[in-house]
PDB file of N, H, CA, C and O in Angstrom:
ATOM      1  N   UNK A   1     125.308 -11.252 169.606  1.00  0.00           N
ATOM      2  CA  UNK A   1     125.218 -11.684 168.125  1.00  0.00           C
ATOM      3  C   UNK A   1     123.731 -12.192 168.022  1.00  0.00           C
ATOM      4  O   UNK A   1     123.147 -12.824 168.902  1.00  0.00           O
ATOM      5  N   UNK A   2     123.171 -11.778 166.698  1.00  0.00           N
ATOM      6  H   UNK A   2     123.646 -11.263 165.984  1.00  0.00           H
ATOM      7  CA  UNK A   2     121.812 -12.210 166.360  1.00  0.00           C
ATOM      8  C   UNK A   2     121.462 -13.656 166.452  1.00  0.00           C
ATOM      9  O   UNK A   2     120.326 -14.019 166.759  1.00  0.00           O
ATOM     10  N   UNK A   3     122.466 -14.509 166.177  1.00  0.00           N
ATOM     11  H   UNK A   3     123.389 -14.214 165.927  1.00  0.00           H
ATOM     12  CA  UNK A   3     122.298 -15.871 166.071  1.00  0.00           C
ATOM     13  C   UNK A   3     121.853 -16.449 167.471  1.00  0.00           C
ATOM     14  O   UNK A   3     121.060 -17.388 167.533  1.00  0.00           O
ATOM     15  N   UNK A   4     122.313 -15.941 168.426  1.00  0.00           N
ATOM     16  H   UNK A   4     122.958 -15.178 168.376  1.00  0.00           H
ATOM     17  CA  UNK A   4     121.822 -16.347 169.881  1.00  0.00           C
ATOM     18  C   UNK A   4     120.546 -15.785 170.223  1.00  0.00           C
ATOM     19  O   UNK A   4     119.952 -16.221 171.209  1.00  0.00           O
ATOM     20  N   UNK A   5     120.045 -14.843 169.502  1.00  0.00           N
ATOM     21  H   UNK A   5     120.528 -14.489 168.701  1.00  0.00           H
ATOM     22  CA  UNK A   5     118.780 -14.159 169.838  1.00  0.00           C
ATOM     23  C   UNK A   5     117.543 -14.892 169.305  1.00  0.00           C
ATOM     24  O   UNK A   5     116.586 -15.056 170.061  1.00  0.00           O
ATOM     25  N   UNK A   6     117.513 -15.344 168.037  1.00  0.00           N
ATOM     26  H   UNK A   6     118.291 -15.210 167.423  1.00  0.00           H
ATOM     27  CA  UNK A   6     116.418 -15.928 167.426  1.00  0.00           C
ATOM     28  C   UNK A   6     116.824 -17.143 166.459  1.00  0.00           C
ATOM     29  O   UNK A   6     117.916 -17.136 165.890  1.00  0.00           O
ATOM     30  N   UNK A   7     116.008 -18.066 166.316  1.00  0.00           N
ATOM     31  H   UNK A   7     115.121 -18.072 166.778  1.00  0.00           H
ATOM     32  CA  UNK A   7     116.612 -19.208 165.446  1.00  0.00           C
ATOM     33  C   UNK A   7     116.531 -18.847 163.994  1.00  0.00           C
ATOM     34  O   UNK A   7     117.018 -19.643 163.192  1.00  0.00           O
ATOM     35  N   UNK A   8     115.987 -17.764 163.566  1.00  0.00           N
ATOM     36  H   UNK A   8     115.591 -17.117 164.218  1.00  0.00           H
ATOM     37  CA  UNK A   8     115.920 -17.264 162.274  1.00  0.00           C
ATOM     38  C   UNK A   8     117.267 -17.321 161.725  1.00  0.00           C
ATOM     39  O   UNK A   8     117.540 -17.745 160.603  1.00  0.00           O
ATOM     40  N   UNK A   9     118.156 -16.835 162.648  1.00  0.00           N
ATOM     41  H   UNK A   9     117.934 -16.490 163.560  1.00  0.00           H
ATOM     42  CA  UNK A   9     119.657 -16.535 162.230  1.00  0.00           C
ATOM     43  C   UNK A   9     120.558 -17.796 162.316  1.00  0.00           C
ATOM     44  O   UNK A   9     121.755 -17.700 162.041  1.00  0.00           O
ATOM     45  N   UNK A  10     120.020 -18.946 162.683  1.00  0.00           N
ATOM     46  H   UNK A  10     119.048 -19.023 162.906  1.00  0.00           H
ATOM     47  CA  UNK A  10     120.784 -20.297 162.932  1.00  0.00           C
ATOM     48  C   UNK A  10     121.720 -20.463 161.580  1.00  0.00           C
ATOM     49  O   UNK A  10     122.919 -20.714 161.699  1.00  0.00           O
ATOM     50  N   UNK A  11     121.105 -20.308 160.309  1.00  0.00           N
ATOM     51  H   UNK A  11     120.131 -20.104 160.213  1.00  0.00           H
ATOM     52  CA  UNK A  11     121.824 -20.709 159.151  1.00  0.00           C
ATOM     53  C   UNK A  11     122.633 -19.428 158.648  1.00  0.00           C
ATOM     54  O   UNK A  11     123.293 -19.487 157.611  1.00  0.00           O
ATOM     55  N   UNK A  12     122.568 -18.414 159.322  1.00  0.00           N
ATOM     56  H   UNK A  12     122.032 -18.366 160.165  1.00  0.00           H
ATOM     57  CA  UNK A  12     123.376 -17.147 158.745  1.00  0.00           C
ATOM     58  C   UNK A  12     124.877 -17.349 159.159  1.00  0.00           C
ATOM     59  O   UNK A  12     125.204 -18.034 160.129  1.00  0.00           O
ATOM     60  N   UNK A  13     125.725 -16.721 158.374  1.00  0.00           N
ATOM     61  H   UNK A  13     125.460 -16.165 157.586  1.00  0.00           H
ATOM     62  CA  UNK A  13     127.204 -16.831 158.825  1.00  0.00           C
ATOM     63  C   UNK A  13     127.431 -15.648 159.769  1.00  0.00           C
ATOM     64  O   UNK A  13     126.761 -14.616 159.816  1.00  0.00           O
ATOM     65  N   UNK A  14     128.469 -15.970 160.497  1.00  0.00           N
ATOM     66  H   UNK A  14     129.013 -16.809 160.459  1.00  0.00           H
ATOM     67  CA  UNK A  14     128.932 -15.032 161.604  1.00  0.00           C
ATOM     68  C   UNK A  14     129.335 -13.781 160.963  1.00  0.00           C
ATOM     69  O   UNK A  14     129.125 -12.708 161.530  1.00  0.00           O
ATOM     70  N   UNK A  15     129.926 -13.849 159.771  1.00  0.00           N
ATOM     71  H   UNK A  15     130.097 -14.720 159.310  1.00  0.00           H
ATOM     72  CA  UNK A  15     130.354 -12.656 159.074  1.00  0.00           C
ATOM     73  C   UNK A  15     129.179 -11.697 158.670  1.00  0.00           C
ATOM     74  O   UNK A  15     129.220 -10.473 158.788  1.00  0.00           O
ATOM     75  N   UNK A  16     128.232 -12.351 158.227  1.00  0.00           N
ATOM     76  H   UNK A  16     128.198 -13.346 158.132  1.00  0.00           H
ATOM     77  CA  UNK A  16     126.994 -11.512 157.871  1.00  0.00           C
ATOM     78  C   UNK A  16     126.092 -10.886 158.952  1.00  0.00           C
ATOM     79  O   UNK A  16     125.481  -9.824 158.838  1.00  0.00           O
ATOM     80  N   UNK A  17     126.102 -11.685 159.986  1.00  0.00           N
ATOM     81  H   UNK A  17     126.598 -12.548 160.078  1.00  0.00           H
ATOM     82  CA  UNK A  17     125.515 -11.250 161.332  1.00  0.00           C
ATOM     83  C   UNK A  17     126.508 -10.009 161.903  1.00  0.00           C
ATOM     84  O   UNK A  17     126.035  -8.921 162.229  1.00  0.00           O
ATOM     85  N   UNK A  18     127.701 -10.267 161.968  1.00  0.00           N
ATOM     86  H   UNK A  18     128.085 -11.152 161.704  1.00  0.00           H
ATOM     87  CA  UNK A  18     128.648  -9.191 162.413  1.00  0.00           C
ATOM     88  C   UNK A  18     128.525  -7.901 161.557  1.00  0.00           C
ATOM     89  O   UNK A  18     128.643  -6.778 162.047  1.00  0.00           O
ATOM     90  N   UNK A  19     128.280  -8.142 160.249  1.00  0.00           N
ATOM     91  H   UNK A  19     128.185  -9.054 159.852  1.00  0.00           H
ATOM     92  CA  UNK A  19     128.232  -6.939 159.395  1.00  0.00           C
ATOM     93  C   UNK A  19     126.930  -6.200 159.818  1.00  0.00           C
ATOM     94  O   UNK A  19     126.954  -4.973 159.920  1.00  0.00           O
ATOM     95  N   UNK A  20     125.874  -6.856 160.050  1.00  0.00           N
ATOM     96  H   UNK A  20     125.854  -7.852 159.966  1.00  0.00           H
ATOM     97  CA  UNK A  20     124.623  -6.128 160.346  1.00  0.00           C
ATOM     98  C   UNK A  20     124.709  -5.576 161.888  1.00  0.00           C
ATOM     99  O   UNK A  20     123.996  -4.634 162.232  1.00  0.00           O
ATOM    100  N   UNK A  21     125.481  -6.114 162.664  1.00  0.00           N
ATOM    101  H   UNK A  21     126.060  -6.879 162.384  1.00  0.00           H
ATOM    102  CA  UNK A  21     125.585  -5.583 163.923  1.00  0.00           C
ATOM    103  C   UNK A  21     126.405  -4.405 163.971  1.00  0.00           C
ATOM    104  O   UNK A  21     126.053  -3.406 164.598  1.00  0.00           O
ATOM    105  N   UNK A  22     127.630  -4.492 163.248  1.00  0.00           N
ATOM    106  H   UNK A  22     127.916  -5.304 162.739  1.00  0.00           H
ATOM    107  CA  UNK A  22     128.490  -3.266 163.101  1.00  0.00           C
ATOM    108  C   UNK A  22     127.955  -2.074 162.414  1.00  0.00           C
ATOM    109  O   UNK A  22     128.208  -0.921 162.765  1.00  0.00           O
ATOM    110  N   UNK A  23     127.157  -2.425 161.354  1.00  0.00           N
ATOM    111  H   UNK A  23     126.951  -3.361 161.069  1.00  0.00           H
ATOM    112  CA  UNK A  23     126.674  -1.253 160.558  1.00  0.00           C
ATOM    113  C   UNK A  23     125.360  -0.715 160.995  1.00  0.00           C
ATOM    114  O   UNK A  23     125.040   0.421 160.647  1.00  0.00           O
ATOM    115  N   UNK A  24     124.566  -1.446 161.738  1.00  0.00           N
ATOM    116  H   UNK A  24     124.825  -2.370 162.022  1.00  0.00           H
ATOM    117  CA  UNK A  24     123.322  -1.040 161.992  1.00  0.00           C
ATOM    118  C   UNK A  24     122.862  -1.181 163.441  1.00  0.00           C
ATOM    119  O   UNK A  24     122.372  -0.171 163.947  1.00  0.00           O
ATOM    120  N   UNK A  25     122.949  -2.285 164.181  1.00  0.00           N
ATOM    121  H   UNK A  25     123.347  -3.105 163.771  1.00  0.00           H
ATOM    122  CA  UNK A  25     122.592  -2.494 165.484  1.00  0.00           C
ATOM    123  C   UNK A  25     123.583  -1.918 166.459  1.00  0.00           C
ATOM    124  O   UNK A  25     123.235  -1.436 167.537  1.00  0.00           O
ATOM    125  N   UNK A  26     124.804  -1.984 166.053  1.00  0.00           N
ATOM    126  H   UNK A  26     125.086  -2.376 165.177  1.00  0.00           H
ATOM    127  CA  UNK A  26     125.921  -1.378 167.087  1.00  0.00           C
ATOM    128  C   UNK A  26     125.825  -1.870 168.513  1.00  0.00           C
ATOM    129  O   UNK A  26     126.031  -1.130 169.476  1.00  0.00           O
ATOM    130  N   UNK A  27     125.500  -3.165 168.613  1.00  0.00           N
ATOM    131  H   UNK A  27     125.333  -3.766 167.831  1.00  0.00           H
ATOM    132  CA  UNK A  27     125.377  -3.705 169.920  1.00  0.00           C
ATOM    133  C   UNK A  27     124.069  -3.437 170.704  1.00  0.00           C
ATOM    134  O   UNK A  27     123.987  -3.737 171.895  1.00  0.00           O
ATOM    135  N   UNK A  28     123.070  -2.882 170.038  1.00  0.00           N
ATOM    136  H   UNK A  28     123.136  -2.639 169.071  1.00  0.00           H
ATOM    137  CA  UNK A  28     121.983  -2.538 170.736  1.00  0.00           C
ATOM    138  C   UNK A  28     120.898  -3.465 170.645  1.00  0.00           C
ATOM    139  O   UNK A  28     120.404  -3.655 169.533  1.00  0.00           O
ATOM    140  N   UNK A  29     120.449  -4.074 171.645  1.00  0.00           N
ATOM    141  H   UNK A  29     120.850  -3.919 172.548  1.00  0.00           H
ATOM    142  CA  UNK A  29     119.470  -5.193 171.760  1.00  0.00           C
ATOM    143  C   UNK A  29     118.266  -4.870 171.030  1.00  0.00           C
ATOM    144  O   UNK A  29     117.817  -5.638 170.179  1.00  0.00           O
ATOM    145  N   UNK A  30     117.712  -3.743 171.329  1.00  0.00           N
ATOM    146  H   UNK A  30     118.077  -3.119 172.020  1.00  0.00           H
ATOM    147  CA  UNK A  30     116.339  -3.333 170.767  1.00  0.00           C
ATOM    148  C   UNK A  30     116.425  -3.171 169.274  1.00  0.00           C
ATOM    149  O   UNK A  30     115.418  -3.415 168.611  1.00  0.00           O
ATOM    150  N   UNK A  31     117.523  -2.785 168.687  1.00  0.00           N
ATOM    151  H   UNK A  31     118.342  -2.586 169.225  1.00  0.00           H
ATOM    152  CA  UNK A  31     117.717  -2.602 167.368  1.00  0.00           C
ATOM    153  C   UNK A  31     117.835  -3.891 166.766  1.00  0.00           C
ATOM    154  O   UNK A  31     117.282  -4.045 165.677  1.00  0.00           O
ATOM    155  N   UNK A  32     118.512  -4.929 167.322  1.00  0.00           N
ATOM    156  H   UNK A  32     118.962  -4.804 168.206  1.00  0.00           H
ATOM    157  CA  UNK A  32     118.615  -6.267 167.048  1.00  0.00           C
ATOM    158  C   UNK A  32     117.184  -6.883 166.927  1.00  0.00           C
ATOM    159  O   UNK A  32     116.860  -7.584 165.969  1.00  0.00           O
ATOM    160  N   UNK A  33     116.498  -6.628 167.781  1.00  0.00           N
ATOM    161  H   UNK A  33     116.761  -6.059 168.560  1.00  0.00           H
ATOM    162  CA  UNK A  33     115.044  -7.152 167.760  1.00  0.00           C
ATOM    163  C   UNK A  33     114.257  -6.599 166.576  1.00  0.00           C
ATOM    164  O   UNK A  33     113.412  -7.250 165.961  1.00  0.00           O
ATOM    165  N   UNK A  34     114.598  -5.377 166.316  1.00  0.00           N
ATOM    166  H   UNK A  34     115.285  -4.848 166.815  1.00  0.00           H
ATOM    167  CA  UNK A  34     113.750  -4.679 165.084  1.00  0.00           C
ATOM    168  C   UNK A  34     114.318  -5.356 163.813  1.00  0.00           C
ATOM    169  O   UNK A  34     113.549  -5.616 162.887  1.00  0.00           O
ATOM    170  N   UNK A  35     115.486  -5.618 163.742  1.00  0.00           N
ATOM    171  H   UNK A  35     116.111  -5.407 164.494  1.00  0.00           H
ATOM    172  CA  UNK A  35     116.152  -6.272 162.523  1.00  0.00           C
ATOM    173  C   UNK A  35     115.530  -7.656 162.413  1.00  0.00           C
ATOM    174  O   UNK A  35     114.973  -8.010 161.374  1.00  0.00           O
ATOM    175  N   UNK A  36     115.617  -8.393 163.421  1.00  0.00           N
ATOM    176  H   UNK A  36     116.070  -8.106 164.265  1.00  0.00           H
ATOM    177  CA  UNK A  36     114.847  -9.714 163.339  1.00  0.00           C
ATOM    178  C   UNK A  36     113.465  -9.701 163.037  1.00  0.00           C
ATOM    179  O   UNK A  36     112.990 -10.569 162.305  1.00  0.00           O
ATOM    180  N   UNK A  37     112.735  -8.753 163.556  1.00  0.00           N
ATOM    181  H   UNK A  37     113.121  -8.048 164.151  1.00  0.00           H
ATOM    182  CA  UNK A  37     111.274  -8.640 163.121  1.00  0.00           C
ATOM    183  C   UNK A  37     111.079  -8.310 161.805  1.00  0.00           C
ATOM    184  O   UNK A  37     110.145  -8.892 161.253  1.00  0.00           O
ATOM    185  N   UNK A  38     111.827  -7.392 161.046  1.00  0.00           N
ATOM    186  H   UNK A  38     112.585  -6.920 161.494  1.00  0.00           H
ATOM    187  CA  UNK A  38     111.831  -7.199 159.859  1.00  0.00           C
ATOM    188  C   UNK A  38     112.209  -8.133 158.952  1.00  0.00           C
ATOM    189  O   UNK A  38     111.678  -8.204 157.844  1.00  0.00           O
ATOM    190  N   UNK A  39     113.258  -9.009 159.390  1.00  0.00           N
ATOM    191  H   UNK A  39     113.690  -8.952 160.290  1.00  0.00           H
ATOM    192  CA  UNK A  39     113.784 -10.063 158.556  1.00  0.00           C
ATOM    193  C   UNK A  39     112.853 -11.321 158.559  1.00  0.00           C
ATOM    194  O   UNK A  39     112.846 -12.121 157.623  1.00  0.00           O
ATOM    195  N   UNK A  40     112.048 -11.448 159.704  1.00  0.00           N
ATOM    196  H   UNK A  40     112.054 -10.799 160.464  1.00  0.00           H
ATOM    197  CA  UNK A  40     111.195 -12.403 159.857  1.00  0.00           C
ATOM    198  C   UNK A  40     109.892 -12.217 159.133  1.00  0.00           C
ATOM    199  O   UNK A  40     109.260 -13.186 158.714  1.00  0.00           O
ATOM    200  N   UNK A  41     109.477 -10.944 158.978  1.00  0.00           N
ATOM    201  H   UNK A  41     109.990 -10.156 159.318  1.00  0.00           H
ATOM    202  CA  UNK A  41     108.443 -10.546 158.188  1.00  0.00           C
ATOM    203  C   UNK A  41     108.613 -10.675 156.628  1.00  0.00           C
ATOM    204  O   UNK A  41     107.670 -10.843 155.855  1.00  0.00           O
ATOM    205  N   UNK A  42     109.939 -10.574 156.266  1.00  0.00           N
ATOM    206  H   UNK A  42     110.705 -10.438 156.895  1.00  0.00           H
ATOM    207  CA  UNK A  42     110.333 -10.582 154.953  1.00  0.00           C
ATOM    208  C   UNK A  42     110.210 -12.130 154.466  1.00  0.00           C
ATOM    209  O   UNK A  42     109.716 -12.446 153.383  1.00  0.00           O
ATOM    210  N   UNK A  43     110.717 -13.027 155.396  1.00  0.00           N
ATOM    211  H   UNK A  43     111.118 -12.771 156.275  1.00  0.00           H
ATOM    212  CA  UNK A  43     110.746 -14.390 155.169  1.00  0.00           C
ATOM    213  C   UNK A  43     109.264 -15.025 155.204  1.00  0.00           C
ATOM    214  O   UNK A  43     108.995 -16.025 154.539  1.00  0.00           O
ATOM    215  N   UNK A  44     108.357 -14.396 155.996  1.00  0.00           N
ATOM    216  H   UNK A  44     108.576 -13.583 156.536  1.00  0.00           H
ATOM    217  CA  UNK A  44     107.043 -15.037 156.007  1.00  0.00           C
ATOM    218  C   UNK A  44     106.367 -14.564 154.601  1.00  0.00           C
ATOM    219  O   UNK A  44     105.637 -15.368 154.022  1.00  0.00           O
ATOM    220  N   UNK A  45     106.586 -13.333 154.066  1.00  0.00           N
ATOM    221  H   UNK A  45     107.180 -12.679 154.536  1.00  0.00           H
ATOM    222  CA  UNK A  45     106.125 -13.054 152.732  1.00  0.00           C
ATOM    223  C   UNK A  45     106.671 -13.797 151.626  1.00  0.00           C
ATOM    224  O   UNK A  45     105.982 -14.040 150.635  1.00  0.00           O
ATOM    225  N   UNK A  46     107.920 -14.190 151.737  1.00  0.00           N
ATOM    226  H   UNK A  46     108.480 -13.993 152.542  1.00  0.00           H
ATOM    227  CA  UNK A  46     108.662 -15.050 150.647  1.00  0.00           C
ATOM    228  C   UNK A  46     109.562 -16.126 151.542  1.00  0.00           C
ATOM    229  O   UNK A  46     110.694 -15.887 151.963  1.00  0.00           O
ATOM    230  N   UNK A  47     108.917 -17.201 151.718  1.00  0.00           N
ATOM    231  H   UNK A  47     107.998 -17.394 151.376  1.00  0.00           H
ATOM    232  CA  UNK A  47     109.690 -18.232 152.505  1.00  0.00           C
ATOM    233  C   UNK A  47     110.990 -18.650 151.894  1.00  0.00           C
ATOM    234  O   UNK A  47     111.870 -19.131 152.607  1.00  0.00           O
ATOM    235  N   UNK A  48     111.157 -18.484 150.566  1.00  0.00           N
ATOM    236  H   UNK A  48     110.442 -18.093 149.986  1.00  0.00           H
ATOM    237  CA  UNK A  48     112.321 -18.977 149.983  1.00  0.00           C
ATOM    238  C   UNK A  48     113.492 -18.019 150.057  1.00  0.00           C
ATOM    239  O   UNK A  48     114.521 -18.308 149.446  1.00  0.00           O
ATOM    240  N   UNK A  49     113.413 -16.921 150.747  1.00  0.00           N
ATOM    241  H   UNK A  49     112.577 -16.686 151.243  1.00  0.00           H
ATOM    242  CA  UNK A  49     114.351 -15.869 151.005  1.00  0.00           C
ATOM    243  C   UNK A  49     115.550 -16.505 151.732  1.00  0.00           C
ATOM    244  O   UNK A  49     115.327 -17.123 152.773  1.00  0.00           O
ATOM    245  N   UNK A  50     116.692 -16.409 151.302  1.00  0.00           N
ATOM    246  H   UNK A  50     116.873 -15.906 150.457  1.00  0.00           H
ATOM    247  CA  UNK A  50     117.814 -16.992 151.805  1.00  0.00           C
ATOM    248  C   UNK A  50     118.174 -15.997 153.093  1.00  0.00           C
ATOM    249  O   UNK A  50     117.899 -14.798 153.136  1.00  0.00           O
ATOM    250  N   UNK A  51     118.806 -16.713 154.063  1.00  0.00           N
ATOM    251  H   UNK A  51     119.029 -17.687 154.028  1.00  0.00           H
ATOM    252  CA  UNK A  51     119.360 -16.013 155.168  1.00  0.00           C
ATOM    253  C   UNK A  51     120.858 -15.795 154.942  1.00  0.00           C
ATOM    254  O   UNK A  51     121.709 -16.530 155.442  1.00  0.00           O
ATOM    255  N   UNK A  52     121.125 -14.779 154.187  1.00  0.00           N
ATOM    256  H   UNK A  52     120.434 -14.182 153.780  1.00  0.00           H
ATOM    257  CA  UNK A  52     122.523 -14.400 153.851  1.00  0.00           C
ATOM    258  C   UNK A  52     122.558 -12.853 154.227  1.00  0.00           C
ATOM    259  O   UNK A  52     121.664 -12.283 154.853  1.00  0.00           O
ATOM    260  N   UNK A  53     123.637 -12.303 153.789  1.00  0.00           N
ATOM    261  H   UNK A  53     124.363 -12.766 153.281  1.00  0.00           H
ATOM    262  CA  UNK A  53     123.913 -10.784 154.026  1.00  0.00           C
ATOM    263  C   UNK A  53     122.775  -9.917 153.483  1.00  0.00           C
ATOM    264  O   UNK A  53     122.498  -8.879 154.085  1.00  0.00           O
ATOM    265  N   UNK A  54     122.114 -10.262 152.412  1.00  0.00           N
ATOM    266  H   UNK A  54     122.339 -11.105 151.923  1.00  0.00           H
ATOM    267  CA  UNK A  54     121.069  -9.409 151.852  1.00  0.00           C
ATOM    268  C   UNK A  54     119.917  -9.409 152.911  1.00  0.00           C
ATOM    269  O   UNK A  54     119.334  -8.339 153.091  1.00  0.00           O
ATOM    270  N   UNK A  55     119.581 -10.377 153.543  1.00  0.00           N
ATOM    271  H   UNK A  55     120.055 -11.245 153.397  1.00  0.00           H
ATOM    272  CA  UNK A  55     118.312 -10.279 154.446  1.00  0.00           C
ATOM    273  C   UNK A  55     118.562  -9.296 155.683  1.00  0.00           C
ATOM    274  O   UNK A  55     117.753  -8.388 155.874  1.00  0.00           O
ATOM    275  N   UNK A  56     119.696  -9.460 156.552  1.00  0.00           N
ATOM    276  H   UNK A  56     120.354 -10.197 156.397  1.00  0.00           H
ATOM    277  CA  UNK A  56     119.838  -8.223 157.440  1.00  0.00           C
ATOM    278  C   UNK A  56     120.026  -7.010 156.982  1.00  0.00           C
ATOM    279  O   UNK A  56     119.690  -6.029 157.645  1.00  0.00           O
ATOM    280  N   UNK A  57     120.594  -6.914 155.771  1.00  0.00           N
ATOM    281  H   UNK A  57     120.867  -7.711 155.232  1.00  0.00           H
ATOM    282  CA  UNK A  57     120.793  -5.520 154.986  1.00  0.00           C
ATOM    283  C   UNK A  57     119.662  -4.962 154.721  1.00  0.00           C
ATOM    284  O   UNK A  57     119.523  -3.766 154.978  1.00  0.00           O
ATOM    285  N   UNK A  58     118.627  -5.699 154.160  1.00  0.00           N
ATOM    286  H   UNK A  58     118.739  -6.670 153.951  1.00  0.00           H
ATOM    287  CA  UNK A  58     117.305  -5.282 153.858  1.00  0.00           C
ATOM    288  C   UNK A  58     116.426  -4.903 155.072  1.00  0.00           C
ATOM    289  O   UNK A  58     115.608  -3.983 155.096  1.00  0.00           O
ATOM    290  N   UNK A  59     116.708  -5.714 156.027  1.00  0.00           N
ATOM    291  H   UNK A  59     117.373  -6.461 156.008  1.00  0.00           H
ATOM    292  CA  UNK A  59     116.019  -5.426 157.354  1.00  0.00           C
ATOM    293  C   UNK A  59     116.479  -4.159 157.985  1.00  0.00           C
ATOM    294  O   UNK A  59     115.680  -3.403 158.538  1.00  0.00           O
ATOM    295  N   UNK A  60     117.813  -3.906 157.909  1.00  0.00           N
ATOM    296  H   UNK A  60     118.462  -4.521 157.460  1.00  0.00           H
ATOM    297  CA  UNK A  60     118.404  -2.658 158.423  1.00  0.00           C
ATOM    298  C   UNK A  60     117.919  -1.477 157.624  1.00  0.00           C
ATOM    299  O   UNK A  60     117.778  -0.390 158.184  1.00  0.00           O
ATOM    300  N   UNK A  61     117.668  -1.628 156.390  1.00  0.00           N
ATOM    301  H   UNK A  61     117.783  -2.511 155.935  1.00  0.00           H
ATOM    302  CA  UNK A  61     117.336  -0.532 155.602  1.00  0.00           C
ATOM    303  C   UNK A  61     115.860   0.012 155.985  1.00  0.00           C
ATOM    304  O   UNK A  61     115.492   1.173 155.806  1.00  0.00           O
ATOM    305  N   UNK A  62     115.112  -0.981 156.518  1.00  0.00           N
ATOM    306  H   UNK A  62     115.411  -1.924 156.664  1.00  0.00           H
ATOM    307  CA  UNK A  62     113.803  -0.642 156.986  1.00  0.00           C
ATOM    308  C   UNK A  62     113.774   0.183 158.352  1.00  0.00           C
ATOM    309  O   UNK A  62     112.725   0.634 158.810  1.00  0.00           O
ATOM    310  N   UNK A  63     114.853   0.321 158.881  1.00  0.00           N
ATOM    311  H   UNK A  63     115.706  -0.046 158.509  1.00  0.00           H
ATOM    312  CA  UNK A  63     114.938   1.018 160.265  1.00  0.00           C
ATOM    313  C   UNK A  63     115.088   2.505 160.067  1.00  0.00           C
ATOM    314  O   UNK A  63     114.999   3.218 161.067  1.00  0.00           O
ATOM    315  N   UNK A  64     115.314   3.076 158.837  1.00  0.00           N
ATOM    316  H   UNK A  64     115.386   2.497 158.025  1.00  0.00           H
ATOM    317  CA  UNK A  64     115.680   4.384 158.611  1.00  0.00           C
ATOM    318  C   UNK A  64     117.096   4.599 158.706  1.00  0.00           C
ATOM    319  O   UNK A  64     117.914   3.695 158.877  1.00  0.00           O
ATOM    320  N   UNK A  65     117.381   5.896 158.585  1.00  0.00           N
ATOM    321  H   UNK A  65     116.716   6.630 158.446  1.00  0.00           H
ATOM    322  CA  UNK A  65     118.729   6.328 158.558  1.00  0.00           C
ATOM    323  C   UNK A  65     119.468   6.243 159.968  1.00  0.00           C
ATOM    324  O   UNK A  65     120.673   5.997 160.023  1.00  0.00           O
ATOM    325  N   UNK A  66     118.724   6.449 161.058  1.00  0.00           N
ATOM    326  H   UNK A  66     117.746   6.649 161.013  1.00  0.00           H
ATOM    327  CA  UNK A  66     119.404   6.255 162.450  1.00  0.00           C
ATOM    328  C   UNK A  66     118.597   5.492 163.306  1.00  0.00           C
ATOM    329  O   UNK A  66     117.727   6.041 163.983  1.00  0.00           O
ATOM    330  N   UNK A  67     118.834   4.056 163.354  1.00  0.00           N
ATOM    331  H   UNK A  67     119.541   3.611 162.805  1.00  0.00           H
ATOM    332  CA  UNK A  67     118.104   3.182 164.194  1.00  0.00           C
ATOM    333  C   UNK A  67     118.378   3.493 165.561  1.00  0.00           C
ATOM    334  O   UNK A  67     117.840   2.847 166.460  1.00  0.00           O
TER     335      UNK A  67
END
């Protein structure tokens, strides 16, 4: 689960992180790292960005059709 991987995900709900894992990462650690990297970059550009389902969804969309 992403919440164990990086403190960025500490405030995210388990349901939101599970959604990102099931739809995008599929248990792949490298893909989880990419999701975290994209989410971290989005938050650095806009620090008020909430850590909710929209953030990992947006990060997943940056991976392309087949991460």
